[in-house]
ZADO-1210 file (C-alpha; in nm, 4 decimals, padded with zeros to 6 digits):
<atoms>
<atom x="00.4778" y="01.2401" z="06.7216" code="UNK" pos="1"/>
<atom x="00.1742" y="01.0984" z="06.9041" code="UNK" pos="2"/>
<atom x="00.0035" y="01.0142" z="06.5753" code="UNK" pos="3"/>
<atom x="00.3194" y="00.8479" z="06.4481" code="UNK" pos="4"/>
<atom x="00.3453" y="00.6475" z="06.7699" code="UNK" pos="5"/>
<atom x="-00.0196" y="00.5354" z="06.7485" code="UNK" pos="6"/>
<atom x="00.0216" y="00.4241" z="06.3878" code="UNK" pos="7"/>
<atom x="00.3538" y="00.2484" z="06.4540" code="UNK" pos="8"/>
<atom x="00.2448" y="00.0634" z="06.7673" code="UNK" pos="9"/>
<atom x="-00.1239" y="00.0287" z="06.6754" code="UNK" pos="10"/>
<atom x="-00.1883" y="00.1316" z="07.0349" code="UNK" pos="11"/>
<atom x="-00.2794" y="00.4409" z="07.2369" code="UNK" pos="12"/>
<atom x="-00.0707" y="00.3315" z="07.5343" code="UNK" pos="13"/>
<atom x="00.0882" y="00.6293" z="07.7178" code="UNK" pos="14"/>
<atom x="-00.0917" y="00.8806" z="07.4935" code="UNK" pos="15"/>
<atom x="-00.3377" y="01.1182" z="07.6552" code="UNK" pos="16"/>
<atom x="-00.6664" y="01.1811" z="07.4745" code="UNK" pos="17"/>
<atom x="-00.7680" y="01.5095" z="07.6377" code="UNK" pos="18"/>
<atom x="-00.5099" y="01.7272" z="07.4539" code="UNK" pos="19"/>
<atom x="-00.6508" y="01.6147" z="07.1164" code="UNK" pos="20"/>
<atom x="-01.0015" y="01.7010" z="07.2287" code="UNK" pos="21"/>
<atom x="-00.9214" y="02.0391" z="07.3834" code="UNK" pos="22"/>
<atom x="-00.7053" y="02.1439" z="07.0883" code="UNK" pos="23"/>
<atom x="-00.9873" y="02.0523" z="06.8495" code="UNK" pos="24"/>
<atom x="-01.2323" y="02.2606" z="07.0559" code="UNK" pos="25"/>
<atom x="-00.9820" y="02.5481" z="07.0572" code="UNK" pos="26"/>
<atom x="-00.9443" y="02.5281" z="06.6781" code="UNK" pos="27"/>
<atom x="-01.3218" y="02.5255" z="06.6282" code="UNK" pos="28"/>
<atom x="-01.3618" y="02.8305" z="06.8539" code="UNK" pos="29"/>
<atom x="-01.0929" y="03.0292" z="06.6724" code="UNK" pos="30"/>
<atom x="-01.2378" y="02.9159" z="06.3376" code="UNK" pos="31"/>
<atom x="-01.5698" y="03.0682" z="06.4434" code="UNK" pos="32"/>
<atom x="-01.3909" y="03.3876" z="06.5529" code="UNK" pos="33"/>
<atom x="-01.2110" y="03.4023" z="06.2179" code="UNK" pos="34"/>
<atom x="-01.5391" y="03.3546" z="06.0291" code="UNK" pos="35"/>
<atom x="-01.7111" y="03.6316" z="06.2273" code="UNK" pos="36"/>
<atom x="-01.4139" y="03.8615" z="06.1755" code="UNK" pos="37"/>
<atom x="-01.3660" y="03.7652" z="05.8102" code="UNK" pos="38"/>
<atom x="-00.9982" y="03.6842" z="05.8702" code="UNK" pos="39"/>
<atom x="-00.8724" y="03.4371" z="05.6094" code="UNK" pos="40"/>
<atom x="-00.5589" y="03.3507" z="05.8071" code="UNK" pos="41"/>
<atom x="-00.7548" y="03.2534" z="06.1173" code="UNK" pos="42"/>
<atom x="-01.0023" y="03.0575" z="05.9053" code="UNK" pos="43"/>
<atom x="-00.7377" y="02.8659" z="05.7077" code="UNK" pos="44"/>
<atom x="-00.5073" y="02.7808" z="05.9979" code="UNK" pos="45"/>
<atom x="-00.7854" y="02.6753" z="06.2331" code="UNK" pos="46"/>
<atom x="-00.9777" y="02.4793" z="05.9683" code="UNK" pos="47"/>
<atom x="-00.6604" y="02.2800" z="05.8973" code="UNK" pos="48"/>
<atom x="-00.5937" y="02.2458" z="06.2721" code="UNK" pos="49"/>
<atom x="-00.9483" y="02.1252" z="06.3415" code="UNK" pos="50"/>
<atom x="-00.9263" y="01.8753" z="06.0548" code="UNK" pos="51"/>
<atom x="-00.5927" y="01.7383" z="06.1820" code="UNK" pos="52"/>
<atom x="-00.7131" y="01.7164" z="06.5418" code="UNK" pos="53"/>
<atom x="-01.0264" y="01.5364" z="06.4237" code="UNK" pos="54"/>
<atom x="-00.8023" y="01.2917" z="06.2362" code="UNK" pos="55"/>
<atom x="-00.5979" y="01.2349" z="06.5551" code="UNK" pos="56"/>
<atom x="-00.9212" y="01.1782" z="06.7490" code="UNK" pos="57"/>
<atom x="-01.0435" y="00.9237" z="06.4934" code="UNK" pos="58"/>
<atom x="-00.7107" y="00.7375" z="06.4950" code="UNK" pos="59"/>
<atom x="-00.7109" y="00.7403" z="06.8750" code="UNK" pos="60"/>
<atom x="-01.0665" y="00.6053" z="06.8786" code="UNK" pos="61"/>
<atom x="-00.9746" y="00.3341" z="06.6278" code="UNK" pos="62"/>
<atom x="-00.6781" y="00.2064" z="06.8328" code="UNK" pos="63"/>
<atom x="-00.8327" y="00.2616" z="07.1746" code="UNK" pos="64"/>
<atom x="-00.9295" y="-00.0618" z="07.3504" code="UNK" pos="65"/>
<atom x="-01.1872" y="00.1250" z="07.5639" code="UNK" pos="66"/>
<atom x="-01.4024" y="00.2997" z="07.3051" code="UNK" pos="67"/>
<atom x="-01.6925" y="00.3957" z="07.5326" code="UNK" pos="68"/>
<atom x="-01.5077" y="00.6584" z="07.7466" code="UNK" pos="69"/>
<atom x="-01.3519" y="00.8079" z="07.4327" code="UNK" pos="70"/>
<atom x="-01.6915" y="00.8270" z="07.2595" code="UNK" pos="71"/>
<atom x="-01.8458" y="00.9864" z="07.5676" code="UNK" pos="72"/>
<atom x="-01.5756" y="01.2546" z="07.5706" code="UNK" pos="73"/>
<atom x="-01.6274" y="01.3180" z="07.1979" code="UNK" pos="74"/>
<atom x="-02.0040" y="01.3469" z="07.2494" code="UNK" pos="75"/>
<atom x="-01.9460" y="01.5852" z="07.5402" code="UNK" pos="76"/>
<atom x="-01.7240" y="01.8007" z="07.3188" code="UNK" pos="77"/>
<atom x="-01.9867" y="01.8001" z="07.0428" code="UNK" pos="78"/>
<atom x="-02.2535" y="01.9005" z="07.2955" code="UNK" pos="79"/>
<atom x="-02.0346" y="02.1882" z="07.4172" code="UNK" pos="80"/>
<atom x="-01.9642" y="02.3043" z="07.0592" code="UNK" pos="81"/>
<atom x="-02.3330" y="02.2880" z="06.9607" code="UNK" pos="82"/>
<atom x="-02.4349" y="02.4679" z="07.2814" code="UNK" pos="83"/>
<atom x="-02.1691" y="02.7325" z="07.2198" code="UNK" pos="84"/>
<atom x="-02.2801" y="02.7825" z="06.8593" code="UNK" pos="85"/>
<atom x="-02.6401" y="02.8149" z="06.9757" code="UNK" pos="86"/>
<atom x="-02.5428" y="03.0633" z="07.2456" code="UNK" pos="87"/>
<atom x="-02.3398" y="03.2851" z="07.0152" code="UNK" pos="88"/>
<atom x="-02.5868" y="03.2616" z="06.7243" code="UNK" pos="89"/>
<atom x="-02.9146" y="03.2984" z="06.9138" code="UNK" pos="90"/>
<atom x="-02.8531" y="03.4707" z="07.2465" code="UNK" pos="91"/>
<atom x="-02.5724" y="03.7180" z="07.1769" code="UNK" pos="92"/>
<atom x="-02.6532" y="04.0249" z="06.9695" code="UNK" pos="93"/>
<atom x="-02.4461" y="04.0883" z="06.6576" code="UNK" pos="94"/>
<atom x="-02.2730" y="04.3918" z="06.8080" code="UNK" pos="95"/>
<atom x="-02.1097" y="04.2009" z="07.0922" code="UNK" pos="96"/>
<atom x="-02.0798" y="03.8534" z="06.9340" code="UNK" pos="97"/>
<atom x="-01.7222" y="03.9000" z="06.8087" code="UNK" pos="98"/>
<atom x="-01.6011" y="04.0436" z="07.1402" code="UNK" pos="99"/>
<atom x="-01.7639" y="03.7687" z="07.3495" code="UNK" pos="100"/>
<atom x="-01.6384" y="03.4895" z="07.1244" code="UNK" pos="101"/>
<atom x="-01.2920" y="03.6492" z="07.1259" code="UNK" pos="102"/>
<atom x="-01.2975" y="03.6610" z="07.5061" code="UNK" pos="103"/>
<atom x="-01.4153" y="03.2981" z="07.5294" code="UNK" pos="104"/>
<atom x="-01.1442" y="03.1802" z="07.2872" code="UNK" pos="105"/>
<atom x="-00.8818" y="03.3847" z="07.4735" code="UNK" pos="106"/>
<atom x="-00.9686" y="03.2331" z="07.8112" code="UNK" pos="107"/>
<atom x="-00.9721" y="02.8824" z="07.6620" code="UNK" pos="108"/>
<atom x="-00.6321" y="02.9364" z="07.4934" code="UNK" pos="109"/>
<atom x="-00.4759" y="03.0758" z="07.8109" code="UNK" pos="110"/>
<atom x="-00.6034" y="02.7708" z="08.0007" code="UNK" pos="111"/>
<atom x="-00.4493" y="02.5402" z="07.7409" code="UNK" pos="112"/>
<atom x="-00.1134" y="02.7168" z="07.7571" code="UNK" pos="113"/>
<atom x="-00.1072" y="02.7136" z="08.1372" code="UNK" pos="114"/>
<atom x="-00.2121" y="02.3490" z="08.1758" code="UNK" pos="115"/>
<atom x="00.1444" y="02.2107" z="08.1360" code="UNK" pos="116"/>
<atom x="00.2462" y="02.4058" z="08.4461" code="UNK" pos="117"/>
<atom x="00.1003" y="02.1193" z="08.6498" code="UNK" pos="118"/>
<atom x="00.3888" y="01.9027" z="08.5239" code="UNK" pos="119"/>
<atom x="00.6513" y="02.1554" z="08.6318" code="UNK" pos="120"/>
<atom x="00.6244" y="02.0613" z="08.9997" code="UNK" pos="121"/>
<atom x="00.6808" y="01.6985" z="08.9013" code="UNK" pos="122"/>
<atom x="00.9864" y="01.7990" z="08.6960" code="UNK" pos="123"/>
<atom x="01.1394" y="01.9920" z="08.9858" code="UNK" pos="124"/>
<atom x="01.0663" y="01.7135" z="09.2387" code="UNK" pos="125"/>
<atom x="01.2052" y="01.4383" z="09.0160" code="UNK" pos="126"/>
<atom x="01.4826" y="01.6561" z="08.8682" code="UNK" pos="127"/>
<atom x="01.3899" y="01.5038" z="08.5318" code="UNK" pos="128"/>
<atom x="01.2220" y="01.6409" z="08.2204" code="UNK" pos="129"/>
<atom x="01.0970" y="01.2934" z="08.1287" code="UNK" pos="130"/>
<atom x="00.7306" y="01.4023" z="08.1406" code="UNK" pos="131"/>
<atom x="00.7912" y="01.7010" z="07.9086" code="UNK" pos="132"/>
<atom x="00.8003" y="01.6855" z="07.5312" code="UNK" pos="133"/>
<atom x="01.0809" y="01.8912" z="07.3783" code="UNK" pos="134"/>
<atom x="00.9270" y="01.8921" z="07.0248" code="UNK" pos="135"/>
<atom x="00.5944" y="02.0078" z="07.1712" code="UNK" pos="136"/>
<atom x="00.7746" y="02.2835" z="07.3632" code="UNK" pos="137"/>
<atom x="00.9442" y="02.4071" z="07.0444" code="UNK" pos="138"/>
<atom x="00.6164" y="02.3930" z="06.8526" code="UNK" pos="139"/>
<atom x="00.4287" y="02.5762" z="07.1286" code="UNK" pos="140"/>
<atom x="00.6949" y="02.8474" z="07.1381" code="UNK" pos="141"/>
<atom x="00.6904" y="02.8999" z="06.7600" code="UNK" pos="142"/>
<atom x="00.3103" y="02.8928" z="06.7348" code="UNK" pos="143"/>
<atom x="00.2441" y="03.1223" z="07.0306" code="UNK" pos="144"/>
<atom x="00.5148" y="03.3665" z="06.9155" code="UNK" pos="145"/>
<atom x="00.3725" y="03.3727" z="06.5633" code="UNK" pos="146"/>
<atom x="00.0160" y="03.4312" z="06.6842" code="UNK" pos="147"/>
<atom x="00.1329" y="03.7019" z="06.9258" code="UNK" pos="148"/>
<atom x="00.3087" y="03.8858" z="06.6424" code="UNK" pos="149"/>
<atom x="00.0040" y="03.8415" z="06.4169" code="UNK" pos="150"/>
<atom x="-00.2246" y="03.9777" z="06.6887" code="UNK" pos="151"/>
<atom x="00.0071" y="04.2753" z="06.7412" code="UNK" pos="152"/>
<atom x="00.0046" y="04.3422" z="06.3662" code="UNK" pos="153"/>
<atom x="-00.3779" y="04.3420" z="06.3634" code="UNK" pos="154"/>
<atom x="-00.4056" y="04.5286" z="06.6975" code="UNK" pos="155"/>
<atom x="-00.6301" y="04.2434" z="06.8149" code="UNK" pos="156"/>
<atom x="-00.5941" y="04.1798" z="07.1884" code="UNK" pos="157"/>
<atom x="-00.8037" y="03.8616" z="07.1610" code="UNK" pos="158"/>
<atom x="-00.5245" y="03.7079" z="06.9512" code="UNK" pos="159"/>
<atom x="-00.2255" y="03.8770" z="07.1167" code="UNK" pos="160"/>
<atom x="-00.2950" y="03.8366" z="07.4893" code="UNK" pos="161"/>
<atom x="-00.3822" y="03.4644" z="07.5081" code="UNK" pos="162"/>
<atom x="-00.0688" y="03.3633" z="07.3183" code="UNK" pos="163"/>
<atom x="00.1734" y="03.5416" z="07.5507" code="UNK" pos="164"/>
<atom x="00.1429" y="03.2717" z="07.8224" code="UNK" pos="165"/>
<atom x="00.2452" y="03.0179" z="07.5565" code="UNK" pos="166"/>
<atom x="00.5711" y="03.2061" z="07.5076" code="UNK" pos="167"/>
<atom x="00.6326" y="03.2330" z="07.8828" code="UNK" pos="168"/>
<atom x="00.5546" y="02.8671" z="07.9596" code="UNK" pos="169"/>
<atom x="00.7711" y="02.7544" z="07.6669" code="UNK" pos="170"/>
<atom x="01.0633" y="02.9616" z="07.7936" code="UNK" pos="171"/>
<atom x="01.0189" y="02.8094" z="08.1408" code="UNK" pos="172"/>
<atom x="01.0202" y="02.4593" z="07.9877" code="UNK" pos="173"/>
<atom x="01.3314" y="02.5411" z="07.7785" code="UNK" pos="174"/>
<atom x="01.5021" y="02.6513" z="08.0991" code="UNK" pos="175"/>
<atom x="01.3996" y="02.3246" z="08.2666" code="UNK" pos="176"/>
<atom x="01.5382" y="02.1224" z="07.9757" code="UNK" pos="177"/>
<atom x="01.8672" y="02.3101" z="08.0145" code="UNK" pos="178"/>
<atom x="01.8704" y="02.2854" z="08.3960" code="UNK" pos="179"/>
<atom x="01.7757" y="01.9175" z="08.4099" code="UNK" pos="180"/>
<atom x="01.9730" y="01.7762" z="08.1196" code="UNK" pos="181"/>
<atom x="01.8058" y="01.5021" z="07.9226" code="UNK" pos="182"/>
<atom x="01.8924" y="01.1628" z="08.0619" code="UNK" pos="183"/>
<atom x="01.9662" y="00.8601" z="07.8543" code="UNK" pos="184"/>
<atom x="01.6288" y="00.7139" z="07.9502" code="UNK" pos="185"/>
<atom x="01.4314" y="00.9447" z="07.7190" code="UNK" pos="186"/>
<atom x="01.4831" y="00.9320" z="07.3419" code="UNK" pos="187"/>
<atom x="01.4214" y="01.2408" z="07.1310" code="UNK" pos="188"/>
</atoms>
């Protein structure tokens, strides 16, 4: 919906850039994990995800009136990715590379899933779910549930464990949407 809004309004007003950047970094990390593991599902899903997030970043950059801060954040992300690739390729031995990358990706994913909790205090104080996205909540619930089940099927804790907080935070947000009914001031 953010991409649609940017294209329709030709503006990035009220759209945060950081989620595009962090999701792209997350996709790149899991793509690397999938490549090391030889898991076609992880490779395909995260290659598509990284491509889409990169498209969102490029559209955001195109419509952003302040290009310099956006470019600096993109360059910072690229520096982190290159540093991470160098670390895992040159400094970590082959025997522990998959486990360390899996742990890094897991911590990053858990952080991403827990980040919306900062908005929950605002929701409770204002008694409004205006700052929450219902479509994003549904998508997060479906994606984190799917990845949890996939991780359980593979007996891979690096896939299973970090997606469980996504299920929990989505359920909390669903409860908030039910508790604080949608007002007429927010279209869905």
